[in-house]
BALOBA-1460 file (C-alpha; in Angstrom, 3 decimals):
// residues 119
<rec num="1" residu="m" x="80.485" y="113.056" z="85.045"/>
<rec num="2" residu="l" x="81.142" y="115.716" z="87.631"/>
<rec num="3" residu="f" x="84.835" y="115.388" z="88.480"/>
<rec num="4" residu="t" x="85.977" y="113.453" z="85.438"/>
<rec num="5" residu="s" x="87.227" y="113.995" z="81.917"/>
<rec num="6" residu="v" x="88.219" y="111.472" z="79.267"/>
<rec num="7" residu="l" x="91.760" y="110.142" z="78.983"/>
<rec num="8" residu="k" x="92.464" y="110.083" z="75.254"/>
<rec num="9" residu="d" x="96.194" y="110.326" z="74.639"/>
<rec num="10" residu="n" x="98.398" y="107.248" z="74.397"/>
<rec num="11" residu="k" x="100.951" y="108.876" z="76.698"/>
<rec num="12" residu="g" x="98.430" y="108.915" z="79.566"/>
<rec num="13" residu="f" x="97.531" y="105.265" z="79.042"/>
<rec num="14" residu="l" x="101.177" y="104.188" z="78.952"/>
<rec num="15" residu="r" x="101.963" y="106.186" z="82.102"/>
<rec num="16" residu="c" x="99.196" y="104.325" z="83.944"/>
<rec num="17" residu="f" x="100.317" y="100.939" z="82.640"/>
<rec num="18" residu="r" x="104.026" y="101.432" z="83.372"/>
<rec num="19" residu="k" x="104.228" y="103.624" z="86.461"/>
<rec num="20" residu="g" x="100.837" y="103.223" z="88.078"/>
<rec num="21" residu="k" x="99.424" y="100.719" z="90.510"/>
<rec num="22" residu="y" x="96.719" y="98.271" z="89.611"/>
<rec num="23" residu="c" x="93.817" y="96.364" z="91.063"/>
<rec num="24" residu="a" x="92.688" y="93.203" z="89.307"/>
<rec num="25" residu="d" x="89.723" y="90.903" z="89.159"/>
<rec num="26" residu="r" x="89.065" y="87.833" z="87.029"/>
<rec num="27" residu="f" x="87.698" y="89.779" z="84.049"/>
<rec num="28" residu="l" x="88.882" y="93.312" z="84.739"/>
<rec num="29" residu="v" x="92.103" y="95.185" z="85.592"/>
<rec num="30" residu="c" x="92.166" y="98.798" z="86.686"/>
<rec num="31" residu="y" x="95.348" y="100.882" z="86.594"/>
<rec num="32" residu="y" x="95.609" y="104.236" z="88.367"/>
<rec num="33" residu="y" x="98.240" y="106.947" z="88.660"/>
<rec num="34" residu="p" x="98.116" y="110.460" z="90.210"/>
<rec num="35" residu="n" x="97.787" y="113.217" z="87.600"/>
<rec num="36" residu="d" x="98.254" y="116.291" z="89.853"/>
<rec num="37" residu="t" x="95.046" y="117.973" z="88.709"/>
<rec num="38" residu="a" x="91.754" y="118.787" z="90.391"/>
<rec num="39" residu="y" x="89.838" y="116.110" z="88.473"/>
<rec num="40" residu="n" x="90.044" y="112.458" z="87.443"/>
<rec num="41" residu="r" x="90.580" y="111.220" z="83.911"/>
<rec num="42" residu="i" x="89.119" y="107.871" z="82.893"/>
<rec num="43" residu="g" x="90.135" y="105.648" z="79.997"/>
<rec num="44" residu="i" x="88.855" y="102.240" z="78.909"/>
<rec num="45" residu="s" x="90.959" y="99.740" z="76.986"/>
<rec num="46" residu="v" x="89.399" y="96.688" z="75.338"/>
<rec num="47" residu="s" x="91.386" y="94.429" z="73.026"/>
<rec num="48" residu="k" x="90.006" y="92.745" z="69.918"/>
<rec num="49" residu="k" x="90.753" y="89.435" z="71.640"/>
<rec num="50" residu="v" x="87.821" y="90.118" z="73.968"/>
<rec num="51" residu="g" x="85.196" y="89.978" z="71.230"/>
<rec num="52" residu="n" x="83.637" y="91.765" z="68.316"/>
<rec num="53" residu="a" x="82.741" y="95.476" z="68.263"/>
<rec num="54" residu="v" x="79.363" y="94.886" z="69.909"/>
<rec num="55" residu="v" x="80.962" y="93.154" z="72.909"/>
<rec num="56" residu="r" x="83.735" y="95.756" z="73.223"/>
<rec num="57" residu="n" x="81.351" y="98.716" z="73.086"/>
<rec num="58" residu="r" x="78.967" y="97.066" z="75.550"/>
<rec num="59" residu="f" x="81.829" y="96.657" z="78.035"/>
<rec num="60" residu="k" x="82.822" y="100.308" z="77.631"/>
<rec num="61" residu="r" x="79.239" y="101.459" z="78.151"/>
<rec num="62" residu="i" x="78.784" y="99.315" z="81.269"/>
<rec num="63" residu="c" x="82.143" y="100.418" z="82.670"/>
<rec num="64" residu="r" x="81.338" y="104.116" z="82.216"/>
<rec num="65" residu="a" x="77.919" y="103.669" z="83.829"/>
<rec num="66" residu="a" x="79.361" y="101.838" z="86.847"/>
<rec num="67" residu="y" x="82.045" y="104.502" z="87.278"/>
<rec num="68" residu="r" x="79.453" y="107.282" z="87.009"/>
<rec num="69" residu="l" x="77.375" y="105.745" z="89.804"/>
<rec num="70" residu="r" x="80.381" y="105.569" z="92.178"/>
<rec num="71" residu="e" x="82.181" y="108.704" z="91.004"/>
<rec num="72" residu="d" x="81.640" y="110.662" z="94.206"/>
<rec num="73" residu="r" x="83.532" y="108.028" z="96.255"/>
<rec num="74" residu="f" x="86.744" y="108.143" z="94.189"/>
<rec num="75" residu="p" x="89.688" y="110.224" z="95.397"/>
<rec num="76" residu="i" x="90.310" y="113.235" z="93.146"/>
<rec num="77" residu="g" x="93.390" y="113.682" z="90.961"/>
<rec num="78" residu="y" x="93.952" y="110.296" z="89.297"/>
<rec num="79" residu="d" x="94.229" y="108.859" z="85.811"/>
<rec num="80" residu="i" x="92.174" y="105.651" z="85.834"/>
<rec num="81" residu="v" x="92.312" y="103.039" z="83.070"/>
<rec num="82" residu="f" x="89.948" y="100.065" z="82.971"/>
<rec num="83" residu="a" x="91.317" y="97.159" z="80.908"/>
<rec num="84" residu="a" x="89.134" y="94.200" z="79.972"/>
<rec num="85" residu="r" x="90.211" y="90.574" z="80.011"/>
<rec num="86" residu="k" x="88.756" y="87.671" z="78.059"/>
<rec num="87" residu="g" x="85.332" y="86.671" z="79.319"/>
<rec num="88" residu="c" x="84.256" y="90.197" z="80.240"/>
<rec num="89" residu="d" x="81.203" y="89.792" z="77.995"/>
<rec num="90" residu="e" x="79.547" y="87.969" z="80.907"/>
<rec num="91" residu="l" x="79.907" y="90.958" z="83.269"/>
<rec num="92" residu="t" x="77.001" y="93.117" z="84.311"/>
<rec num="93" residu="s" x="76.968" y="96.637" z="85.657"/>
<rec num="94" residu="k" x="76.449" y="95.275" z="89.183"/>
<rec num="95" residu="d" x="79.613" y="93.154" z="88.892"/>
<rec num="96" residu="i" x="81.716" y="96.151" z="87.910"/>
<rec num="97" residu="e" x="80.103" y="98.325" z="90.595"/>
<rec num="98" residu="g" x="80.963" y="95.665" z="93.175"/>
<rec num="99" residu="f" x="84.579" y="95.566" z="91.972"/>
<rec num="100" residu="i" x="84.819" y="99.357" z="92.173"/>
<rec num="101" residu="e" x="83.214" y="99.545" z="95.604"/>
<rec num="102" residu="k" x="84.960" y="96.626" z="97.306"/>
<rec num="103" residu="r" x="88.428" y="96.604" z="95.768"/>
<rec num="104" residu="l" x="89.327" y="99.598" z="93.641"/>
<rec num="105" residu="i" x="88.331" y="102.488" z="95.897"/>
<rec num="106" residu="g" x="89.962" y="100.799" z="98.881"/>
<rec num="107" residu="s" x="93.251" y="100.316" z="97.072"/>
<rec num="108" residu="m" x="93.194" y="103.887" z="95.694"/>
<rec num="109" residu="n" x="92.755" y="105.343" z="99.179"/>
<rec num="110" residu="r" x="96.049" y="103.830" z="100.319"/>
<rec num="111" residu="p" x="99.046" y="106.176" z="100.078"/>
<rec num="112" residu="f" x="100.676" y="106.234" z="96.654"/>
<rec num="113" residu="e" x="104.466" y="106.214" z="96.639"/>
<rec num="114" residu="r" x="106.127" y="107.118" z="93.377"/>
<rec num="115" residu="k" x="109.210" y="105.193" z="92.403"/>
<rec num="116" residu="k" x="112.397" y="107.210" z="92.201"/>
<rec num="117" residu="k" x="114.451" y="107.044" z="89.027"/>
<rec num="118" residu="k" x="117.811" y="105.315" z="89.225"/>
<rec num="119" residu="k" x="120.780" y="107.400" z="88.192"/>
């Protein structure tokens, strides 16, 4: 992946979940938050409720492949977390690519306004 590294720390995931915006589909939710760097960081979260290890790893593999194919169209400088919902075992790479192309990239290109802390 050219402009991407892996999001590994729990702090990064929680920042995306709590402060970031999201784009959702029936079987997939994607959270994103600006990270103020010159590259994107991608993380994938799949619960045990989704299925066994084979199903969870298959989803991660398909998600990474779909992201890799559309990586050049993403804006730079975001933490991106893909979270699976129940039933994601039916998804194919084309389904995830369609979600990325039609919904996610469009919503990420809108201006991002950070919420100000209340004093």
